[in-house]
N, C-alpha and C positions, 0 to 999 in steps of 0.2 A: 728304444735304441735307434741307431741310424738305419732304419730298415725301409726307407722310402722306396727303394727299388726291389725290395724283397717280395716275391710272389707267394701268397699264402692260399692254401686250399683247406678250408676249415669246415667240418661237419656241423650241422645244426643239431644241438643236443637237447634232450628232454630234461626238464628240471625234476630232480629227485630230492625231496625235502630230507635233509640229514636228520638222523635220530640218534643223538649222542648216547642216550641211555642204552641202546642196543649195541653200540659200536665200541664203547670204551669201558675198560675195567682198569682202574688206576687208583693209587692212593692220592687222596686230596687233603693233605694236612698242610699247614702253613709252612712248615720247615722244608717240605719237598716241592711245594708249588712253584712252578716256573713263572717268571715275569712274561706277560704277553704284551708286547710293545709294537706300536705302529709309528712309523715316520712317514709323513707326507712330504716328499721331496720333489720339487719342480726345478728343472735347470734351464738356464736361459741363454740362448744364442742371439746374437745381433743380426746375423744374416744366414740365409739358406741358399747357397749358389746352385744347388742341384735342380731346383724347380723355380722357374721364373715367377709363377703365380704367388709363391710364398715370399711376399715383400717384407720389409722391415716393419711396416704398419701391421701386417697380418701377425707377425711374430709378437709384436708389442701387445696387440689386442688379446692374444691368447693368454699372456701373462696377467693382464688386467682381469680377465674372466676367472682365471685360477685364483687370483688374489681375492676377488670378490666372493668366490664360493667359500673360501676359508673364513672370511669375515662374517658371512651370513650365518655360519654354524659356530662361530666363535671358537675356531679350531687352531691349535698351534700348527705351524708348518715351516718348512725350510725352502728358501729359494737360493739356488747356487748360480752365481754369475760368471759367465765366461768374460774374459778381459774386455772384448769389444762391446759387450753389453754393459759391463761395469762403467765404462767411460761415457755411456750414453746418458745425457741429462734426464731423459724421460724415465728410464729405469731408476735413476737416483731419486727423482721426485716421488715416484710411486712407492719406493721402499724405504724412504727416509724415516718414517714414523713406525717402522715395522715392530720395534721392540714393544711399544705400547699395545700393539695388536697381537702379541704372542708369536710373532713371526721372526724367524731367524734368517739372516742373510749371510751366506758364505761364498766359497769359491768353487767354480767348476773348472777342472783342469784339462780343458782342450785348448791347444795353443793356436793363437790367431796372429795375423799379420801385425795389427797394432801392438799386440803384446810383445812380439819378437822385436819390433823396432823400438819400443820403449825400453827394452833391455839392451839396446845397442847392438843387436844381431841382425843378420841378413835373412830375409824371408825367402823360403825356397818353395812355397806352395803355388798351386795353379790359381787359387782363389784366395780371398782374404781370410776365409776359413776353409782349410783343407783337411778332410777327415782321415786321410791315410796315416798309418802309424808312424812313419818316419818323418812326418811334418806336423801333424796335428796333436801329437802326444809327447810328453816329456822324454819318453824312451828314445825319440829320434834326435836328441841333443846330447852333447857331452856333459859329464857331471858339472864342469865349470859353467857351461851355458845354462844348465838347469838352475843353478844357484842364482844366476843373473835374472832368469825368468821369475823365480820366486821373489827376489828382492823388488823387482819392478812392480809385480802385482801387489805385493803386500803394502808397499808405500802408497800406491795409488788408492787401494782400498781404504787405508787409514785416513788418507787425506779427505775422503768422501764421507766415511761413516764414523770417523773418530776413534777407531780401534782396528786391530787386525782380525781377520775372520777366524772363528774358532774351529770351523770344519771345512774340509776340502774334499770334493768328490771328483771322480773320473771313472771312465770305463776301466782303465787300468793305470796304475801309477808305479813308478820304480821306488826302490828302497832308499836310494840316495836322496831323492827329492823329498820323500816323506820324512826321513830323519832330519833333513835340513829344516823343513817347515816346523817340526817339533822343537828342535834345539834352539833355533833362533827366534821363532815367532810363536811358539807354545800352542800350536793347534792341539785340540783335544780329541778329535775324531775324524774319520774319513769313511768313504764308501766306494765300492767298486762294483763291477759288473758281475752278474750271476755266472755260473759255469756254463760254457757254451763252446761249440766247435765250429769255427769258420764263419760265423755270422758277422757280416761287415768286414771280414778279414781278421777278426779278433778271436783268438782261441785262448780260453782260460779253462783248464781241465784238471780235475783231480783235487780241487781245493776244498776248503772248509765249507761244507754245504749249508748255505743259508746262515742266518744268525751273524756272529761277529767273532773275530780272532785278533790276536796281536801278531803282526808280521815279523819275520826274521830280519835282522839288519842286513842280511845278504840277499834277501829276496822278498819283495813286498807281497807276493802271492802265497808264500810259504809260511804257515804258522810256526812260530818259534816254540821250542820246548822249555827254555829256561829264561828267566827274567833278564839275565845279563845279555842275552842275545836278541831280545825283542825290542822293537820300536814301541814305546808305550803309548801308542795311538791305536785304539780299536778300529778295525776296518769292518764295516757292515756290508753284507752282500745284498745287492739291489735286485729289484724287478719282480721278485716273488715267483719263483719257478714252480710249476706243477710238480709235486713230489713223486707222482707216478709216471706221468707221460712226457715230461720234458727230456728226461735222460735218453729215451729211445727215439725221440723225434728225429726223423731223417736217418734211421738206422740203415747201414749199408751204403751211405753216401759220405761225402766229405764235409757237408754243411748241415747243421741242425736247423729244425724249424723253431718256432717261438711259441711256447706254451706258458704264458706268464700272466701276472696280475696287471700288466700295463693296460690302461683303460682304453686304448685305441683298438684293441683286437677283438673282433666279433668271435663269439664262441669261447672266449677266455675272459679277460678283464672287463669286457663290456657285456658279459652274459650273466644274468642273475643266478642261474643254476650252477655255473662253474664258480662264480664268486662265493656263493654260499658253501660249496664244497671246499674251496681253498681256505676260507675263513674258519670253517670247522676244523680242518686239519691243523691250522696255525693257532687257533685260540681255544680249542676245546680238547683235542686229542692229546694223548700222553706226550710229555716233553720233559726236558731237563734244563734247569737254570734259566734259560731264555728261549722264547719262541717269538721270532721277529718277522715283521712284514714291512716292506716299503712300497708305497704307491705314489702316484704322481707321474708326470710325463715331461719330456723336453718340449719346448715350444715349437720345435721344427715340425711336429705332427699337426699343429694348428688346432684351434678350438673346435671347429665343426667335427673333426675326427675323434677328439677325446671327450667331447661334452657329455655324450650319453653314458660313457663308462664312468667318468668322474661323478656325474650326478646320480648314478646308481650306487657307487661305492661309498661316497661321503655320508649320506644319510644312514647307511648300515653301520658304518664306523661310529657315527654319532650315537646311535642307539646302544652299541656295545660299550662305548665309553660311559654313557649314563648308567648302564647296568653294572659297571665295575668289572666287566669282562676283560677290557684292554686298558692299557695306558697309551694315550695319544700324546706324543711329545715331539719337540724339535730334535734334530740330529745331535745338536750340542748337548741338550739335556740328557738324552740317552747315553751319549758318549761319556759324560761325567759320571753318571750312575754306574756304568759298566766299569770304569776305571776304579771307582771306589769299592765296588763289590768284588771284582776279580783281579788279583795280582798277576795271574797268568791266564791264558786262554782256557775257559771252562769247558767241560763236556756238555754237549747239547744233543737234542734229538728232534727229529721231524717225523711224524707218523701220519699216514693216510690209510685209514681202515675202512673207508667208504669210497667206492669207485663210482664217480658220477656217470660214467659211460655204461655201467652195469656189465663190464667185461670180466669180472672176477678178480681184479687186481687189488692188492694191498701192499703197502710198503712201509719200511722203517729205515730211517737214516740215523746213524750215530756219528758224532764228531767229537774228537778230542784234540789236544795239541800234538798227539802222536800219529793219529790216523783218522780216516773216515771209512765207514762201511755202510753198504746198502743191502738190505734184504728185500726180496720181491716174491710175493705169492701170486700166481696166476691160476685161478681155480684150484686144482689139487697139486700143482707143480710149485716147487720152491727152489730158489737159488740165491746165493750171494751175487748180486748183479755188479757190485763194485767194491773194491778195497784199494785205497791209496795210502801210502805212508808219507809222513812229513819229516823233513830233516832240515833244521835251521842252518846246517853247514853247506847245503846245496846252493851255490851262487847263481843268481840269475845272469843270463847273458847280457842284460842291460845295465848291470850294476856299475861297471867301470867304463863302458863305451856306448856310443850311440848305436841304435839299431838302424840298419840301412834299408830293410825291407818295408814294403807297404803293408805287409802283414805283421801281426804281433802274436807271439806264442808264450804263454806261461803254463807250466805243467809241474805236477808233483811226481811221486815215485809210484808207478803202477804195480799192483800185486794181482788184482783182478780188474779187468777193464771190459765191461759188458758192451761198450759202444765201439771203441777203436779195434777191439779184437773180434768183432762180429762182422758177418755179412747179413743180408736180409734173410738168408736161409740157415746159416750157422750162427746161433746165438750163444755168445760166450758167457760163461758164468761158473761159479763154484756150486755144483749141483749136489743135492743130498741124494745118495743112492743106497740101495741095499744089495748085498752080495750073498747069494744062497750057498749051500754046502757044495754045490757043483761049480762054483766060481762064476755063475751067471749073474750079471748085474742088471738092475732096473731102477728107475726113479722111485723114491719114496713118495707115496700119496699123502699129502699133508692137509690137515685141517686148518681152520682160521687161527691167526695168532691172537694171543692175549698179551698186552704190553703193560708193564708195571715199572714205574720209576721208584727204585729202592733208595734207602738212605745211603750216604757216602757216594752219591753220583753214579750209582750203578743202575744200568738199564737192563731189565729182564724181559725177554721175549720167549713165550712158551706156546707150543703147538703140538698137536697129536697126529701120529701116523694113523691114517684112517682104517686100514684093513686089519692091522695087528694091534692097534690101540697102544702103541708105544709113545711115550711123551718125550719130546725134545725140549731142552731148555738152552737158550743162548743168554749168556751174561756178558755185558760189555763194561769193561773197566777202562780207565784212562789209557793204560799202556798195553793192554791185552784184551782178548776176549776168549771165551770158552764155550764149547758146545758139548752137551752131555745128554744122556738118557737116564731117567729115573727108574724105568721098568723095562729093561732091554729084553727083546725076544730072542730066544736061543736058536731060532730057525734061520737066522741070517745075521750077517755082520753089516753094519752101516759104515759109510764113509762120505767124505766130501770130495768131489771129483771136479777138477778144473778142465773145462772144455773150451776150446777156442776155434775160430776159423783156422784150418790147417796152414794157411799162408800168412797168418798174422805175425807181425814182427814183435817177438816177445823179449823181455829183458833178462830172462833166466840164463845164467852162465853155466851153473852146475846144480844138480839136485842130488842130495844124499839122504841118509836115514832120517835126519831131523832138521836139516839146514839147507836152505836154498841161497845160493849166491846170485846176485842180480846186478845189472849195470844198465843205467838209463841216462842218456845225454852225458856220457863220460863220467857218471857219478856211480860209485859202488855202494850197494846196500845189502843187508841180510834179512832173510825171512826164516823164522825158526819156529818149530813146534816144541814147546816146553813139555808138553805131554801129548803122546801119540807119535806116530811116525809118518814119514813122507815116502811114497813109492812112485817111481816113474816107469811108464810102460816101455817095453822093449821095442815095440813097433810104433813108428810115427803115425800120427793121425790127429783126430781132434781132441784126444785126451792127453793132457800135459802132465798132470800128476794127481795123486790121490792123497788125502789126509786120512790116515787110519787111526781110529781111537785106541786109547790104551786099554789095559785090562779092566780099568775102572769105567770103561765106556765114556771116555772124555777126551776131547781135543782142546789143548790150550795153545792159542796162537799168539806168539810174542810180536807185538807191534812197535817195540821200543828198542830192540837190539840194534846197535849201530856198528859194533866192532866184533 
């Protein structure tokens, strides 16, 4: 991303060779096997006004080297052109025979001065490319202006390449622009930024973690629940977030760090140990329907900075492709497959059962069109680190008017937020506790999880309470999840307890026996226990509520109740 000025402090890590046979227990039949797909996406800017040494020639040479690397390995890839690069004859010449070389050319939707002027609008930026949200992105323009920007780009692209682009990428894009591109120019796919808080002034939080989703017609960041309300353009999450460590990076601050597959970062996308850990999580560990990764880099980072990372990753991907472990495709090819395979957003999962830092962490992410949930084990401790609900009726603030701030914020509906409701010392989450006969509570000591993808898109996660040998099972369905025990111990009652920073701004309006009413960004939503009860403490503190299991030792958490 645009992190030229972002200061990173990264630890040098030791390489630990993953061992899939020890880490994974899952069903491996054709019916339930997920697609493991990689897109190599490089996006192209014509200028970099922030650093004088990054000239147009440096930017162009970076793309040439990226292009040559793909040709060397006979790999499909996608290059996305910003408008100012699109009109440069050098890039046109380089990419003109891309189809014959399995390379897709599409659009990168950061707005530049030549683009704005081609659309008959007035440029408001400080430079010919200005990265601030109210100038450099479609959200900074009115819906009518957005349509003019789309028309200008599409006609110019067609005049050069003889057709309209099939895919359009951006760090973030609004629903009006995306729907207009689909309805008038028939784009088939898109991509946007990973979840992050504050990086470059862009916050995207609570969305469909990794993989791809169909966005709501009212909010391009929000997955739709029904086909009539979705823009039929799959949006793929970019950059390859570390499933364990990205979420908590920068915990207690307003800006997250970067823990991604991007090849410019030492200790992450440029480190063999981390890359092997990430590829194991994405291409080997249990998953549902689709397990997706995007690599590549914008040319602003320049070839010397990304060379080592790309030259590390590409041969590994080539080997995995030849073994049949992954499908290596253009964004267009993957988008068409996704649309053919899934009429609505499918459930997916991301699991990391091997901690490359050896700190005892394991995690499971589950996504559906109704919600996302994240489970985290740290040594013997367990908690739901995150639960966010999705509602297609929640309208983005950018849908009908231009954003005026240099920042940009897209969020979904929080139920558990382990980052924004935490401080460095008060870690928010839905903790698994045991309550003895005297009412004293303590955390349940949990063993390692076993993850199984069951038929009908059900994800099963099972683990054992260490001291009393009670087995817990979590089952994730599209519209709800349940937690139960198969051999409960009569010496205690278990529960899930939401703890937060006492000063956290929470969305909960009222809490009763089985229903929580919540309100976030002026939008009302409901959280309900279909089985089990909800209790709220009389004294204020870091405990917000408890989910108490039913007589059957089960909690059923409804994630689709809207009224």
